[in-house]
C-alpha positions in Angstrom: 0.0 0.0 0.0 2.9 2.4 0.8 4.5 1.6 -2.6 1.3 2.4 -4.4 0.9 5.8 -2.6 4.6 6.6 -3.4 4.1 5.7 -7.0 1.0 7.8 -7.3 2.8 10.8 -5.7 5.8 10.3 -8.2 3.3 10.1 -11.1 1.7 13.4 -10.0 5.0 15.2 -9.7 6.1 13.8 -13.1 3.0 15.1 -14.7 3.4 18.5 -13.2 7.1 18.6 -14.2 6.2 17.7 -17.8 3.5 20.4 -17.8 6.0 23.0 -16.5 8.6 22.1 -19.2 5.9 22.4 -21.9 4.7 25.7 -20.6 8.3 27.1 -20.3 9.0 26.1 -23.9 5.8 27.6 -25.2 6.5 30.9 -23.4 10.0 31.0 -24.8 8.5 30.7 -28.3 6.0 33.4 -27.5 8.8 35.7 -26.5 10.7 35.0 -29.8 7.5 35.6 -31.8 6.9 38.9 -30.1 10.5 40.0 -30.8 10.0 39.1 -34.4 6.7 41.0 -34.6 8.2 44.1 -33.0 11.1 44.0 -35.5 8.7 43.4 -38.4 6.7 46.4 -37.3 9.7 48.7 -37.1 11.1 47.5 -40.5 7.7 47.9 -42.2 7.2 51.3 -40.7 10.6 52.4 -41.9 10.0 51.1 -45.4 6.6 52.7 -45.5 7.9 56.1 -44.4 10.6 55.8 -47.1 7.9 55.4 -49.7 8.1 51.6 -50.3 4.4 50.8 -49.9 4.7 47.4 -51.5 6.1 45.9 -48.3 3.1 46.8 -46.2 0.7 44.0 -47.3 3.1 41.1 -47.0 4.3 42.3 -43.6 0.7 42.6 -42.4 -0.1 39.1 -43.5 3.1 37.7 -41.8 2.3 39.7 -38.7 -1.2 38.2 -38.6 0.4 34.7 -38.9 2.7 35.4 -36.0 -0.3 36.6 -34.0 -2.1 33.4 -34.8 1.0 31.4 -33.7 1.0 33.3 -30.4 -2.7 32.6 -30.0 -2.2 28.9 -30.7 0.6 28.8 -28.1 -1.6 30.5 -25.5 -4.4 27.9 -26.1 -1.7 25.2 -25.8 -0.4 26.6 -22.5 -4.0 26.9 -21.1 -4.7 23.3 -22.0 -1.4 21.9 -20.6 -1.9 23.9 -17.4 -5.4 22.6 -16.9 -4.3 19.0 -17.5 -1.3 19.2 -15.2 -3.5 20.5 -12.3 -6.1 17.6 -12.6 -6.3 15.6 -9.4 
């Protein structure tokens, strides 16, 4: 009986540890995505102010894709957090 309780406690800690690793990795990707998005905004604004309007639409589309990637990672983090906290 003691071994079963110890195994269950180890299983719970292992599940929480895996959840924390997944959340940390996803948050690192979100930070990278946001840095790319800020760089993209500044580069697009500089090009637009220099009169190169052809770069605005592709940059807007790419920025939207980066936003969707961040949104997907947020949903992933929410799901992993919910699953790792289950009793």
